[in-house]
N, C-alpha and C positions, 0 to 999 in steps of 0.2 A: 553146591557148593551150601560150603558157608556163608556165602557174601560180603567176609569182610578180607577182600584182596591187599594185597601187597605189594607195591613194584619196585622192582631190583633193575640197575643200570649191570647188565653182563659181559665184562668183555672179552672178546671170540677174536682168538688168530688163524688162518689162513682163509679166510675170506678175500675171495680177488675181485668178482665181479657182479656185475645184476643177477645174474641166476642165482649165486651166492646169496645172498640179501635173499629173494624170493623163498630158495631149499631150507634156508632156517627158520623162514616165519613158516615154513608151511609147516616144516616137522614139529616144530616146541608146539605152535596151538593144536597141535594135534594130543599133544599131553596131557590126560587127566588134572583138570584143575588151574591149567591155564586157560584164565580170558582173553587178554591179547598180546603180540608180539611186536614188536616194531625194529628191524634192525637200519642201522645207520653204517655205511660202507665209508664214508671219510671220517669215521672216530672208531672201525673196526669196535662195534660194542650193539649192543640189544637191549631194548626198553622193555622189562617184561612182567605184565601185569599175573595176579598167580592165587588163587588161596592159598595157604598154607598148612593147611587143615587136610587136602585135597594133595598137594604136592609140594615137593622142597628144593632147593638150589641143588643138591646130591642130584637128585633124578635129571634135573635138567642141565646139569654140568656131564653127566653120564650121556644124553643120548648129543649134547654138544659134540663130543668123543666120537661117539658113534657111529653119525655120521660123515664123517670126515676132518673135523674141526675142531681149534683147540678152545675149553674153557680157562680164562687166564683170568680169573677173580670178578669180584661183586664190589661195586661202588668206588673205584679208585679214584683217587682225587689226583693223583699226576697221572700226565699222560704219556702214555709208553713210547721205550724208544728200543725196544729190541727189537722190532718188525724192521727200522732199519740197519740196526745193526746186524741181522740178518742177509738182509738184502747184501750188505757193503762185503761181509767179510766171502758171502759167496760168488759177488760179482770179482771180487780182488783173486782167488783163487779159479775162478771158470776161463776170465777175460783173455790172460796168456796165452793160457791153453790153446783156449779157440783163434787166436790169432793165427800160433802156428800151425794150426789146420786149416787156417786160411789162406797161410801162407804157401803150404804143401800141394793146397787143389788150384794155385794158380802160379808155380815157378819148377820148374823139371831140374832135378837133384840125384844126378847122373849115380851118384854115391849108392842112393838108399831106392831107389825107381825100382828096382825089384818084389822091393817089400814095403816101399810107402803107405799103401792102403791099409796094409798091416799095423802101422805104425800109428797112423788116421784113425785107426777102430780103435784103438786100444787108447788113443788119446782122447777120443769121441764121450768113451765111456767114463773115462775121471770127467770130463766135463757132465755129463748127463748126471752124474752120480751128485759129486760135489756144487755143481749149478742149478741141477733141477729136480733133484732129489723131493721137495714138498709138493711140486707140481705131481712127480708121477706116484705121491705114495694119495694126497687127498683123490687124486684120478683113478686109483685103485678102488678106494674106497666106494666115490662114487656107481662105479663097475658092481662093488657086492651091493650096492641100495639099489642098480636101477634107474639111477639117477646121470646127468651132466651139467658141467660146466665150463668157466672158459680151461682148468687144469685138465680136464676130459681132451679139451679142443688143441690144446697145446702139446699135453702127453703123446696123442693118436699122430698129429704132425711132425713130432720130432721123432716118435718112435719108426714111425713111415719111412722116413727120409735113413734112423739109421739100419734099422733091419732091410731093406733094401740094397744099401750099400754095401752091409755084413757079406750079404750073398753075394755080391758083386765078388767080393774079395776073398774067399770062400769057396765059391765055383764058379772064378774067370772064364773057363771054355763055354760054358751053358750062357754066356751074355754076350760073349766076344761073336758067340755066332749068330747072335740076334740083331747085332749090331746098337747096344747097350753099355758096351762094358765103360764106366762112368760111374765114380760115385759123389756122394752128398752129404759126406760128415759134415763140411763147413754149414754149411744150410742149418744141420741140427746144434751146432757147438755155434754159431752164430745167433742163430734165433733166438736161444737160452739167455747168450751172452745180451742180446738187446732188452728182453722180454726185464731180464734181471735190471739191468741200466734203469729202464723205464716203471718201473718197481720202487728201485731206488729212488728216482728224481719224486716220484708220484708221489711216496711218503714223506719223504722232504717237503714237497708244497701242502700235502695235505696240514704236517708240522706246522707251518707255516700259515695254510687257514687256520689253526687253529688256536694262534697265538695269541687270541685275546681271551678265550680263556684261559693259556696257559699262564697269560699276564694277572688273571684276578686270582689264582687259583696259589699265588707268587707275592701278594701282594700282604697279606697280614704276618707279620714278625713271626719268626719259633719261639722268642722267649721277650718276657715283661721282667720293669723293674717295679718288683712291690714293696709298700711303705711299710712295715710292721714295727711293732713297741720295740724292737732292738735295732732299727735301723732300716737300711735298703737291701733288696734281698732277689737275684735276678730268677725267676725262673722258668719253668719250658709254659707256653701259653696254653697247653692243653691241659695243665692243673690248675689256672684259675679258676675261681669262684665267682660266683655272683656275690658284687659288695665288697670287691676287694680294693686297695686303693692304688693306683698305679702312675708312676713317675710315668711323663716322656719328656726327655731334651730334643733339643733344634736339632731337625734331620732326624730325628727317628720318627718310627712308627706307630699308631696306634694298633695294640694288642687285638681287642674287643671293644666290644660298645660300652657308653658311659655317657657319664655327666660329670662336666667338671666341678673338681670340687674350690679349688683355686689356681691364682695364675694366670699369667694370662697367652696369645700368640694365637698363630693363623696358620691355618691347617688346607697341604692340595689336595682338594674333592675333587678331583679330574676324572679319576679312574671310576669311580663311581655316580658321576652328576654329568661330567662333559662338562663344569666348568671351568674357565683357564683360571683363576682369577682368583687365590688364597683366600680363605672366609677365614673372618677374625673368629675369634674363640674367647671366654672370658666365662665365671662361675654361674652353673646355671645352663648354663651353656650343651646337650649333647654334640660327640664327638664315636666316628663310625671305624667300623676294625677297616684296618688297611690303607689308610687317608695321611698319609707325611705332616709333621709336624715341621714346614719352613721355619719359625721364628716362635721364637718365646718358649717358656719352660710350663706344661702343664701339671698341677695333678689330678686324677681322677677317676670315677668310681664305677665300676664295672656294673652293668642293668642286662648284656646279654653276651652270651657266651658258646661258643661253639658252633652248632647249627641253626642257630636264633638268633645270631648276626644280620644284620643288614647284609654285607659281603657274600656270605653261607649264603640269602636268599635269593641275591642274585647270580652266583655261581648255578643252582639249583637251577632258578629260571631257566638261563641260555643253555644248561644243558636238558634242559628237557625241552626246550622249542629246538636246539639243534636233531633230539632222536623221532622226533613228530616230520610228518609227509606230507606235504602238499598234494592237491589235486593230481595237477602233473607229474609228480612224482608217482603217486599211483599207477597212474598212464603205464608210465615207463618200465614198471615193474608187471607190472600184467606183459607186458611185451616181449620182457625179458625171459618168462617165465618158458615163452615155446621158441623163445629165435634158436637156443642151444643147437636142439633136436632140428629145428629147420636146417642148420646150418649143417646139421651132417649130412640130413638128409641131400642139401646142396653139393656136397663135396664127395658124397657117393654117385648121384647122377654125373659129376663134372667125371670123375674119374672113367665110368662108362663110355663116357663119351666119349675122353679123348682116346683111350682106347682102344675104343672100332671103329669111330670116322679120325682121330686125328692122325698127323701126317708121322712120320717114323722119326725118330726112336720112338713106338707108341706106347712102349713101357712104362720107357724117361720121362716122354712127355706128361703120362698121365700121371702121374705121380705128383713132378711138380706143381702140377695144378691142383690135385688133391689136396696136397700140404700147405701151398699157397692159404687155399679157399679157408682152411681151419684156423691159420696163423691168426690171417688178416681179420677175420670175424669174431675177436673178442670183446663181450657187450661189456667190457667193464666200463668203459666210458657212459655207455648211458647209464651204469651204478651210481658211477661219482659227479652226475650232471646235476645233482639235485642238491645232496646233499653238503656239499662241499662250498654250494653257494649260502646256501643254510646257514651251514659256519662260521662264514663266513661275517657273513651280514649280522646274525645274531649275537657278535663279538663284538659287529662295529657298532651296532647297536649299544650293548651295554656300554662300551666304552663313552659313549654319549648320553649316556643316560639315557636310554633308553632299554627297555628289558620287553620283548617280543614273546608270548606265552607258549605258539604253536609256529610251525611252519608252512598251516595255511591261513595263521594272520597275515605274513609274510605279502601271502599269494594274493590275498584278498583287498590289503589297504590299501593300495592303490588303486583301486576299483571303483574307490567313492565318491560318488555323486552328491553331495547331502552332507554336511556335516553338523550336527548340533552340539549347541553349548550350555551349558548351564551356564550364568553369569560368576555366581560368589565365587572366588578363591579359582576361578580357571580364567579368564578373562581380566577378573576384576583381583587384585590383592586380597581384599579382606580387610582391610584398615581403610576404618571413617576417616573421610576429613574434609573440613571446610570449604566448598566451593564454591558460596558467593556469603557476601554479609548483605544484607539490605537493611539498614539504618530508617525508620521511620522518620516521615520532616520535622524536621527543627533536630532533631537527637543525632550526634554526630559518632562518626564511626568509633573513633578512640576510648569514644564514653561506654556506646555497647557494648564493647569487647571485655571495658574494666568490670562492668555490671556482669555481665554473664558467665566471664571468666573465676570470678571471684566466687560469686554462689556454685557455677559447676563444680570449682572443685573440692566440692565435701562431697560431692556426689562417684557414683560408683561406675554409672551406666557409661553402656561406647559413646552416645552421640556426647557424653558431657565433657567424654577425655577430650575429643575431637575439637571440641569447644576448648578448653583449657591446653590444647597443644596449639590448635591457629594462634592462641594469642601470646603464649607464649616464643611463636617463632615472630611473632610483630615486635617483640619486646614491651610489651604490655606487664608490669605491674598490677599483681592481687592485693585488695583490698582487705581486712576483718568483715568476716562474717560476724553476725550478730540474732539471736532466734531462728538458726535453722530446722527446716522443716521440711521432710522430704516424704512424699505421696506417692506409692510407687506406684510403677506405669503410667501416671499422668506429668507430675514437674517434682518443683522442689521450688522453697520459700526463704529468702532470707530479710534479712537488714543490714545495708552496708551506706553508710552516712549519714544513718536517721533516716531512709529510705526502703520503701516497702519494696522487692524485687523479686519478679515469678520470672520460672524459665520454665518451659516444659511444650504441652503439644497445646493446640489452638482449642483442646475442649476444657485445658486447665485452666486457660486463661478467660472462658468463656464463664466456667463455675465460678473464678473469682471477680463479678462484673464486669471481663473486660471488653471494649470494644474491638474486635478484631476480623481480620476475616482470611481467608484461606491464601495461599502465596501462590501462585504459578512456578514459583523458581522450580528444578527436579532434584530431585533426590529426599532424604526423609528431611525432615522444618525440628527446628525448636522456634519457639513464637519466648520474647520478651517483654516484661512489663513493667514500667519502674510507676509506682505512686498510682497504679490502677489506668493506668493510660502506655497503651501498647507501642514498645520504643525500638523493633525490628525483629527481624528474623533471619534465623542461620539455614543456609541450605545445607547438607551434610550429606554428603558420597563418596560410596566405596572407589578407592582409586582404581583406575585402569591398569593393568602392566604393559610397562617400556615397548614390553615387544609385539605386543597384540597385535595393535594399526599395521603392524609389518608381517606377521602370519597370516590375517585375515585378507590380504593382500597376495597371498602366497599361495592361500588356498585358492584363490578365486583365477589369479592365473593358469592352475589346475585347473579351470572349472568345476570345481565344490564350492556350490552354494553354501554357506554360512547363516546358519538361522540362531537364534538366542532363544531357549523357550527357560524362562527362570517363575519365581514363584512371590518375588519382588515385587514391586508394585509399576506401575504402568512408566511414572514420569523416569526411572531409574533404569527402568530395561531402555528406555528410549532413547535418553540421555547417551549411556554406555552406547549403544546399537549407531546412533549419529556419531558418535566420536570412532567409533571403528570403520564404520561405513557398512554395518550391515542391515540391508534395506526389510529382512523379515524378521519377526521378532513377533515374542504372546508372554504376556507376563501375568502374573497371578495363578501361577499354572501347578496342578498341586504333582505330585508322583504321579497319580497315576493318569493326571491331565500329560505327561510327558509322557510315557510308554502308549498312552492312546495317539498321542500326534505318531510317535516313531510309526506305529504299525500301518498306522494311513499312509506316511512317506511310501513303508515299502509294499504295503498292497499297489502304491500305484506304480511299483518298479523299481525306485529309486536304491541305491544301497548304500544305508544310510550307516555312516559314524556319529560314536555320542562320546562327550569329553565332559564328565563329574570329576566330585572328591567328594561325594554327601554321601552320607545313608540312602537321603532319598533320591538319588541319583544310580544306586544298586540293581536298579530292576532296569530299569534302561539300556545300561550298560551291558548288561548284562543277556538282554535282546535285541541290541544291535547288531551290524552285521561284524564290527572294530568297536571294539569297548576301552578310550581313553581313559585310565585314568591314573590322575595327577596322583603323584605322591607325598604332598601335602595335606592332602583328605583325610577318610578313614580307613579301617583296614579291609570294612566290606566293600567299598567303591576299590580298592584294587586286588579286591579280590576276583569282585565280578568282570574285571576289565580283562581284554584281550590283552592290550599294549600299556603296561607301567609308565609312567614318565617324573623319572627320579631327579625331579628338579619343578621347581612352580615358573620355569618361565614356557612360553606357549609354542615359542618356536623348534622345540621336540615335536611336537605335534607335526607339524610340517616336515619336519627333517622325518620323524618314521613314515611318513606317506610317501614321500620319494624314495628311502633307503629299499622302500617296497615293490616301488615301480623299479627302480634299478636290481633287484635280486630277480623279479621274474625278467625282467629282460637276458638278462645271464643266466638265468635256466632257462629260455626259452631258444638261446645262441648253441648254450651247453647241447639241448637234446637236438638242435637241427645239426647242429657238429654231429653226435655221433650217431646220430641214423644217416644222413650225408655220405657219411664217409663209409659206412657198412654198405648202404645203397650203392656206390659210384664202385668201392676197391670190391665186395664178393663179386661184382661181374668181371671186372676187368683181374682177378686174379683166376677167376671159375675159366677166361681164355674166351671168353664172348667179344672182344675186340682185335684179337688172335687173323682169325681169317682176315679181316678188311685191312686192319693199318698192322699187324705183325706183331701189334702191344699185347703181354702180358707181364703179371708182376712175377716174378722169384720170389721163393720166401725168403731166404736170408731179410730182403725187402718189403714183406710181406709183416717178418719179425718188426723190423723197424716201423712201418707204420699201425703197428700194431700199439707198439709203446709210447709213441709219438702222442695216439689219438689221448689215451690217460692224464698226460703230463698236460696237453693243449689242456684240455677241460677245466683240472684243478687251476692250471697256471691263470685262467680265464676265471674264475672261479675269484681267485687273487684279487684281480680289479677291483672290485666293490670297495677294499681296503682304503682306494684312495679315488674313487668317485666322488666327486662333490655330494653332498644329500644337504 
């Protein structure tokens, strides 16, 4: 290989079960130049990573067609609906005729009784061709490739019932002499009808499961109004260029990412961030593709287009997560690899046992048991158990501002027992505010504020801006400052009302012969001196996020221990920890120190989550079991994280953990019922309970049960849309 691989999402038609998934992965992985393949039955697609210098998409598509499936294109954005149309049309043609065959098998009709079997045979051929030809086509290709899947089981079962019944029809005397003059055309017809109905319901349920992805795909408008020299012109979004000036009116959607040039309004960004309240927009603010302008009018300049928009990135992330596989799914795939051959063996043994040891009519009873085992043992549910749950979960997460990188992350996040937080930008807003004002003895607070704000208004330092903002909130008017002087990194000097005023670090005051002592207040400090006498101190702190306390409390309820590891000073870290009820915290820690502490926890057996937003958090995010990157942070942090929070709200972290727990629960339920269904119904179909209880499973009921199993798994996954997170 050249080492330069690319990844493509290939749409594949004709896959019906877990055995299909395993087969496609196995065959494509053997192609020269293909590095990895991950097939998703829920989306009928495969994520293929390959070296374009060693192979190409034409070779991959030919291999897909050769093994019995249909290549349907690459990287399609719109969710396909052809499968639903196929099953619906096939059902419309097959179901009425199947009902007629079923009625003929149940009712005596003297007028046609002499040739009723012949009528039923030709009607069954009609149902098998127009309703089941796709199953037989794939089964035939399976046979040529010496492999098997659900189509093999279905084709073998229905053909066995048809060929036996056709033999009875053509040679009635031979079978009458052996007491087996009964046909099972109705079983073949009803089985195909139930399978088609189940596949139709399954396809519709899968489409509902992908609803959040589909909604994201259709968020951005198709056209936009571009302002040009000769006026306003409506153009296709695909033709927009970076730098275009675009107008959006009330009720309109933002076409691409950009920056507001003029106007003001409110944008509904709920589909991107999960925030229900509209966000006000004015000059200089960013706007994002797919968000809705609920009020006002904006002119904005396009800054990102096409695949570079935030919306496109979210869609890519959701699709990537949907295509990935948790460990539990890989286990199910391993089982499905041998499942169909085992079922064929069980069906053959069942046939032999019934024909040699069963009651009369032996041939008829052995056929029924054989067909029932083949039909009931479809591995469809096993193939759908995990991908449908992951698809619904990632879509639900995206609509709540939670981007999950892969299915394995969804499986692991709920197992976290220790969550490490960086302080600034995660638990705090990163916006400095005055926490405490402590005037010196004999110095009024209002006077202290006036001197400090007047002097600091001429400084650009973040601590200075915090002091000025605080004074403004108290209604303090600033005075004129003369002879202003700034000493970088230390403090400022100026004359106010003919008085010498100093503001800055403690060392700055001491250098200017001011007798001052270090404050015991938390946070960063700004010391003030007037005419060489210490006048007071301001304690300035990073503001704790409004929802941080409830998030920490929620994590504790889930038995997750919160820890702060920050590079900030001890008093600042301690203050935040005490406000949030966090008992374990570390201050003055370097990026390497964070990494060392994380490894220490993991070596002790903890499953560690890491929440960060800066470049200094990237290494720890990557090394943690699950990294949570706040989107308000740096690109490096977001690329290192397993989960990206598209919001500055900390409650999304808690929601992500709950979503993971709900998803893992649903996956386990799906796999339990998929395996339990086969463990119980295969013996029932084989007739294990017949000698003791006289109970067995007829083929048409086996078809109904098989169809129900797939629909029930997808429907159970859909519960993730409404479960509380």
